[in-house]
LUMTIVEX-903392 format. One record per atom (N, C-alpha, C): z, x, y; residue number from 1; atom name; chain. Coordinates in nm, 4 decimals. Layout:
REM LUMTIVEX-903392
ATOM         z         x         y    n  atom  chain
ATOM         Z         X         Y  NUM    CA      A
...
REM end
This chain:
REM LUMTIVEX-903392
ATOM         z         x         y    n  atom  chain
ATOM   -3.5248    6.6276    4.1404    1     N      A
ATOM   -3.4401    6.5130    4.1058    1    CA      A
ATOM   -3.3021    6.5653    4.0725    1     C      A
ATOM   -3.2006    6.5004    4.1282    2     N      A
ATOM   -3.0623    6.5440    4.1035    2    CA      A
ATOM   -3.0144    6.4997    3.9675    2     C      A
ATOM   -2.9056    6.5582    3.9232    3     N      A
ATOM   -2.8459    6.5241    3.7966    3    CA      A
ATOM   -2.8039    6.3762    3.7962    3     C      A
ATOM   -2.7556    6.3265    3.9067    4     N      A
ATOM   -2.7132    6.1881    3.9159    4    CA      A
ATOM   -2.8299    6.0938    3.8993    4     C      A
ATOM   -2.9465    6.1255    3.9596    5     N      A
ATOM   -3.0660    6.0464    3.9412    5    CA      A
ATOM   -3.1106    6.0450    3.7924    5     C      A
ATOM   -3.1072    6.1605    3.7287    6     N      A
ATOM   -3.1450    6.1739    3.5881    6    CA      A
ATOM   -3.0522    6.0884    3.5023    6     C      A
ATOM   -2.9237    6.0902    3.5363    7     N      A
ATOM   -2.8235    6.0113    3.4613    7    CA      A
ATOM   -2.8555    5.8628    3.4682    7     C      A
ATOM   -2.8907    5.8152    3.5866    8     N      A
ATOM   -2.9208    5.6734    3.6052    8    CA      A
ATOM   -3.0513    5.6324    3.5417    8     C      A
ATOM   -3.1475    5.7239    3.5292    9     N      A
ATOM   -3.2787    5.6877    3.4716    9    CA      A
ATOM   -3.2869    5.7124    3.3218    9     C      A
ATOM   -3.1782    5.7647    3.2645   10     N      A
ATOM   -3.1772    5.8082    3.1243   10    CA      A
ATOM   -3.2177    5.7001    3.0265   10     C      A
ATOM   -3.1397    5.5919    3.0156   11     N      A
ATOM   -3.1657    5.4869    2.9150   11    CA      A
ATOM   -3.1747    5.3494    2.9769   11     C      A
ATOM   -3.2957    5.3034    2.9981   12     N      A
ATOM   -3.3116    5.1712    3.0549   12    CA      A
ATOM   -3.3380    5.0665    2.9460   12     C      A
ATOM   -3.3794    5.1085    2.8282   13     N      A
ATOM   -3.4116    5.0126    2.7237   13    CA      A
ATOM   -3.2862    4.9371    2.6711   13     C      A
ATOM   -3.1739    4.9982    2.6692   14     N      A
ATOM   -3.0518    4.9346    2.6202   14    CA      A
ATOM   -2.9518    4.9246    2.7328   14     C      A
ATOM   -2.9606    4.8213    2.8166   15     N      A
ATOM   -2.8804    4.8075    2.9356   15    CA      A
ATOM   -2.7299    4.7979    2.9058   15     C      A
ATOM   -2.6916    4.7300    2.7983   16     N      A
ATOM   -2.5489    4.7185    2.7642   16    CA      A
ATOM   -2.4891    4.8551    2.7322   16     C      A
ATOM   -2.5561    4.9324    2.6485   17     N      A
ATOM   -2.5077    5.0643    2.6100   17    CA      A
ATOM   -2.5053    5.1547    2.7339   17     C      A
ATOM   -2.6019    5.1387    2.8196   18     N      A
ATOM   -2.6077    5.2196    2.9425   18    CA      A
ATOM   -2.4904    5.1813    3.0306   18     C      A
ATOM   -2.4592    5.0515    3.0449   19     N      A
ATOM   -2.3430    5.0135    3.1276   19    CA      A
ATOM   -2.2157    5.0679    3.0679   19     C      A
ATOM   -2.2032    5.0675    2.9385   20     N      A
ATOM   -2.0800    5.1180    2.8732   20    CA      A
ATOM   -2.0656    5.2680    2.8998   20     C      A
ATOM   -2.1766    5.3432    2.8921   21     N      A
ATOM   -2.1702    5.4851    2.9183   21    CA      A
ATOM   -2.1300    5.5121    3.0664   21     C      A
ATOM   -2.1870    5.4329    3.1541   22     N      A
ATOM   -2.1503    5.4451    3.2953   22    CA      A
ATOM   -2.0025    5.4160    3.3169   22     C      A
ATOM   -1.9527    5.3106    3.2508   23     N      A
ATOM   -1.8141    5.2793    3.2638   23    CA      A
ATOM   -1.7214    5.3892    3.2079   23     C      A
ATOM   -1.7592    5.4405    3.0909   24     N      A
ATOM   -1.6785    5.5489    3.0304   24    CA      A
ATOM   -1.6770    5.6721    3.1206   24     C      A
ATOM   -1.7922    5.7076    3.1720   25     N      A
ATOM   -1.7990    5.8296    3.2604   25    CA      A
ATOM   -1.7255    5.8056    3.3870   25     C      A
ATOM   -1.7375    5.6891    3.4491   26     N      A
ATOM   -1.6646    5.6576    3.5691   26    CA      A
ATOM   -1.5144    5.6622    3.5469   26     C      A
ATOM   -1.4678    5.6057    3.4358   27     N      A
ATOM   -1.3255    5.6065    3.4049   27    CA      A
ATOM   -1.2762    5.7510    3.3830   27     C      A
ATOM   -1.3585    5.8342    3.3203   28     N      A
ATOM   -1.3235    5.9770    3.2993   28    CA      A
ATOM   -1.3131    6.0424    3.4330   28     C      A
ATOM   -1.4096    6.0212    3.5228   29     N      A
ATOM   -1.3988    6.0833    3.6541   29    CA      A
ATOM   -1.2825    6.0305    3.7348   29     C      A
ATOM   -1.2511    5.9042    3.7194   30     N      A
ATOM   -1.1327    5.8473    3.7875   30    CA      A
ATOM   -1.0045    5.9116    3.7405   30     C      A
ATOM   -0.9952    5.9338    3.6106   31     N      A
ATOM   -0.8761    5.9970    3.5518   31    CA      A
ATOM   -0.8561    6.1390    3.6078   31     C      A
ATOM   -0.9674    6.2050    3.6393   32     N      A
ATOM   -0.9595    6.3419    3.6895   32    CA      A
ATOM   -0.9815    6.3515    3.8363   32     C      A
ATOM   -0.9416    6.2480    3.9096   33     N      A
ATOM   -0.9603    6.2478    4.0525   33    CA      A
ATOM   -0.8275    6.2301    4.1260   33     C      A
ATOM   -0.8348    6.2534    4.2546   34     N      A
ATOM   -0.7134    6.2358    4.3389   34    CA      A
ATOM   -0.6803    6.0855    4.3495   34     C      A
ATOM   -0.7691    5.9985    4.3094   35     N      A
ATOM   -0.7467    5.8550    4.3164   35    CA      A
ATOM   -0.6822    5.7966    4.1950   35     C      A
ATOM   -0.6478    5.8761    4.0978   36     N      A
ATOM   -0.6005    5.8246    3.9701   36    CA      A
ATOM   -0.4703    5.7441    3.9839   36     C      A
ATOM   -0.3894    5.7709    4.0817   37     N      A
ATOM   -0.2649    5.6953    4.0984   37    CA      A
ATOM   -0.2793    5.5738    4.1910   37     C      A
ATOM   -0.3774    5.5784    4.2815   38     N      A
ATOM   -0.3983    5.4713    4.3770   38    CA      A
ATOM   -0.5469    5.4554    4.4010   38     C      A
ATOM   -0.6102    5.3706    4.3185   39     N      A
ATOM   -0.7545    5.3617    4.3185   39    CA      A
ATOM   -0.8065    5.2386    4.3960   39     C      A
ATOM   -0.7196    5.1614    4.4603   40     N      A
ATOM   -0.7654    5.0427    4.5344   40    CA      A
ATOM   -0.8435    4.9424    4.4532   40     C      A
ATOM   -0.8045    4.9280    4.3238   41     N      A
ATOM   -0.8748    4.8320    4.2378   41    CA      A
ATOM   -1.0035    4.8811    4.1775   41     C      A
ATOM   -1.0372    5.0066    4.1946   42     N      A
ATOM   -1.1656    5.0597    4.1442   42    CA      A
ATOM   -1.1686    5.0564    3.9912   42     C      A
ATOM   -1.0589    5.0896    3.9251   43     N      A
ATOM   -1.0525    5.0857    3.7793   43    CA      A
ATOM   -1.0833    4.9437    3.7253   43     C      A
ATOM   -1.0204    4.8457    3.7845   44     N      A
ATOM   -1.0476    4.7047    3.7451   44    CA      A
ATOM   -1.1941    4.6672    3.7668   44     C      A
ATOM   -1.2492    4.7124    3.8827   45     N      A
ATOM   -1.3900    4.6814    3.9107   45    CA      A
ATOM   -1.4801    4.7428    3.8050   45     C      A
ATOM   -1.4514    4.8701    3.7668   46     N      A
ATOM   -1.5325    4.9375    3.6663   46    CA      A
ATOM   -1.5246    4.8673    3.5337   46     C      A
ATOM   -1.4067    4.8287    3.4919   47     N      A
ATOM   -1.3846    4.7675    3.3611   47    CA      A
ATOM   -1.4339    4.6247    3.3547   47     C      A
ATOM   -1.4050    4.5426    3.4551   48     N      A
ATOM   -1.4263    4.4005    3.4470   48    CA      A
ATOM   -1.5567    4.3473    3.5016   48     C      A
ATOM   -1.6374    4.4309    3.5720   49     N      A
ATOM   -1.7566    4.3808    3.6351   49    CA      A
ATOM   -1.8778    4.4569    3.5830   49     C      A
ATOM   -1.9968    4.4122    3.6223   50     N      A
ATOM   -2.1206    4.4805    3.5923   50    CA      A
ATOM   -2.1837    4.5226    3.7268   50     C      A
ATOM   -2.1387    4.6346    3.7812   51     N      A
ATOM   -2.1878    4.6743    3.9138   51    CA      A
ATOM   -2.3405    4.6929    3.9151   51     C      A
ATOM   -2.3987    4.6726    4.0284   52     N      A
ATOM   -2.5399    4.6913    4.0489   52    CA      A
ATOM   -2.5637    4.8438    4.0535   52     C      A
ATOM   -2.6888    4.8862    4.0426   53     N      A
ATOM   -2.7239    5.0262    4.0509   53    CA      A
ATOM   -2.6768    5.0885    4.1833   53     C      A
ATOM   -2.6929    5.0129    4.2907   54     N      A
ATOM   -2.6457    5.0662    4.4207   54    CA      A
ATOM   -2.4973    5.0836    4.4225   54     C      A
ATOM   -2.4233    4.9857    4.3678   55     N      A
ATOM   -2.2764    4.9971    4.3617   55    CA      A
ATOM   -2.2322    5.1129    4.2734   55     C      A
ATOM   -2.3009    5.1329    4.1614   56     N      A
ATOM   -2.2690    5.2521    4.0737   56    CA      A
ATOM   -2.2818    5.3805    4.1531   56     C      A
ATOM   -2.3882    5.3899    4.2296   57     N      A
ATOM   -2.4091    5.5099    4.3124   57    CA      A
ATOM   -2.2937    5.5302    4.4073   57     C      A
ATOM   -2.2485    5.4214    4.4717   58     N      A
ATOM   -2.1347    5.4300    4.5644   58    CA      A
ATOM   -2.0077    5.4751    4.4887   58     C      A
ATOM   -1.9846    5.4154    4.3685   59     N      A
ATOM   -1.8671    5.4499    4.2903   59    CA      A
ATOM   -1.8696    5.5954    4.2514   59     C      A
ATOM   -1.9792    5.6410    4.1991   60     N      A
ATOM   -1.9891    5.7824    4.1563   60    CA      A
ATOM   -1.9819    5.8770    4.2746   60     C      A
ATOM   -2.0370    5.8427    4.3830   61     N      A
ATOM   -2.0318    5.9291    4.5031   61    CA      A
ATOM   -1.8871    5.9420    4.5468   61     C      A
ATOM   -1.8138    5.8304    4.5481   62     N      A
ATOM   -1.6695    5.8310    4.5856   62    CA      A
ATOM   -1.5872    5.9141    4.4863   62     C      A
ATOM   -1.6143    5.8933    4.3560   63     N      A
ATOM   -1.5412    5.9706    4.2573   63    CA      A
ATOM   -1.5724    6.1181    4.2642   63     C      A
ATOM   -1.6971    6.1509    4.2919   64     N      A
ATOM   -1.7403    6.2914    4.2998   64    CA      A
ATOM   -1.6673    6.3605    4.4173   64     C      A
ATOM   -1.6514    6.2897    4.5269   65     N      A
ATOM   -1.5864    6.3471    4.6434   65    CA      A
ATOM   -1.4346    6.3622    4.6258   65     C      A
ATOM   -1.3800    6.2919    4.5264   66     N      A
ATOM   -1.2320    6.2943    4.5055   66    CA      A
ATOM   -1.1892    6.3640    4.3752   66     C      A
ATOM   -1.2769    6.4459    4.3197   67     N      A
ATOM   -1.2405    6.5197    4.1984   67    CA      A
ATOM   -1.1343    6.6251    4.2266   67     C      A
ATOM   -1.0437    6.6374    4.1331   68     N      A
ATOM   -0.9378    6.7428    4.1475   68    CA      A
ATOM   -1.0031    6.8799    4.1306   68     C      A
ATOM   -0.9561    6.9729    4.2022   69     N      A
ATOM   -0.9981    7.1093    4.1891   69    CA      A
ATOM   -0.8936    7.1883    4.1167   69     C      A
ATOM   -0.9269    7.3040    4.0657   70     N      A
ATOM   -0.8259    7.3859    3.9954   70    CA      A
ATOM   -0.7067    7.4088    4.0784   70     C      A
ATOM   -0.7205    7.4280    4.2063   71     N      A
ATOM   -0.6078    7.4513    4.2968   71    CA      A
ATOM   -0.5177    7.3306    4.3071   71     C      A
ATOM   -0.5686    7.2098    4.2811   72     N      A
ATOM   -0.4902    7.0873    4.2862   72    CA      A
ATOM   -0.4007    7.0671    4.1643   72     C      A
ATOM   -0.4296    7.1351    4.0533   73     N      A
ATOM   -0.3553    7.1148    3.9297   73    CA      A
ATOM   -0.2301    7.1985    3.9268   73     C      A
ATOM   -0.1264    7.1541    3.8541   74     N      A
ATOM   -0.0032    7.2304    3.8465   74    CA      A
ATOM   -0.0271    7.3675    3.7907   74     C      A
ATOM    0.0445    7.4624    3.8476   75     N      A
ATOM    0.0261    7.6022    3.8014   75    CA      A
ATOM    0.1603    7.6604    3.7718   75     C      A
ATOM    0.1890    7.6915    3.6495   76     N      A
ATOM    0.3134    7.7534    3.6101   76    CA      A
ATOM    0.3108    7.8993    3.6415   76     C      A
ATOM    0.4158    7.9469    3.6985   77     N      A
ATOM    0.4290    8.0899    3.7201   77    CA      A
ATOM    0.4721    8.1514    3.5860   77     C      A
ATOM    0.4621    8.2783    3.5757   78     N      A
ATOM    0.5047    8.3440    3.4508   78    CA      A
ATOM    0.6523    8.3224    3.4230   78     C      A
ATOM    0.7344    8.3178    3.5279   79     N      A
ATOM    0.8787    8.2929    3.5108   79    CA      A
ATOM    0.9001    8.1536    3.4566   79     C      A
ATOM    0.8313    8.0526    3.5028   80     N      A
ATOM    0.8433    7.9141    3.4545   80    CA      A
ATOM    0.8015    7.9079    3.3098   80     C      A
ATOM    0.6917    7.9743    3.2743   81     N      A
ATOM    0.6453    7.9750    3.1368   81    CA      A
ATOM    0.7465    8.0380    3.0465   81     C      A
ATOM    0.8012    8.1554    3.0817   82     N      A
ATOM    0.9011    8.2188    3.0025   82    CA      A
ATOM    1.0242    8.1344    2.9815   82     C      A
ATOM    1.0703    8.0653    3.0867   83     N      A
ATOM    1.1884    7.9778    3.0797   83    CA      A
ATOM    1.1573    7.8636    2.9811   83     C      A
ATOM    1.0410    7.8018    2.9923   84     N      A
ATOM    1.0054    7.6920    2.9049   84    CA      A
ATOM    0.9969    7.7402    2.7586   84     C      A
ATOM    0.9412    7.8580    2.7397   85     N      A
ATOM    0.9276    7.9199    2.6091   85    CA      A
ATOM    1.0656    7.9328    2.5467   85     C      A
ATOM    1.1651    7.9891    2.6239   86     N      A
ATOM    1.2975    8.0088    2.5716   86    CA      A
ATOM    1.3735    7.8775    2.5521   86     C      A
ATOM    1.3529    7.7790    2.6439   87     N      A
ATOM    1.4218    7.6540    2.6350   87    CA      A
ATOM    1.3820    7.5756    2.5107   87     C      A
ATOM    1.2633    7.5935    2.4631   88     N      A
ATOM    1.2136    7.5251    2.3473   88    CA      A
ATOM    1.2477    7.5953    2.2165   88     C      A
ATOM    1.3261    7.7019    2.2244   89     N      A
ATOM    1.3756    7.7723    2.1078   89    CA      A
ATOM    1.2662    7.8529    2.0337   89     C      A
ATOM    1.1589    7.8804    2.1044   90     N      A
ATOM    1.0492    7.9554    2.0426   90    CA      A
ATOM    1.0824    8.1022    2.0412   90     C      A
ATOM    1.1582    8.1484    2.1376   91     N      A
ATOM    1.1936    8.2907    2.1492   91    CA      A
ATOM    1.3266    8.3152    2.0792   91     C      A
ATOM    1.3258    8.3640    1.9566   92     N      A
ATOM    1.4519    8.3840    1.8856   92    CA      A
ATOM    1.4941    8.5275    1.8853   92     C      A
REM end
């Protein structure tokens, strides 16, 4: 069984709490994805609706495929770091 299946089967007794956890996790993944600036209304769908189990699977699969990788994140060179360090008056 995959981690995603385990996540969906975790808490069935409290559907509202389960939906809130799904929403929180989906919004976290959205924030850390390439879709964070242009999500085609996905954020509104997550917040404002109660997606079905099948739709949650589609949402998470889409978010999983669009996660930022380390190489996608800004990377300061040592020169940029030193300049920032000096510009902030830290190096006296």
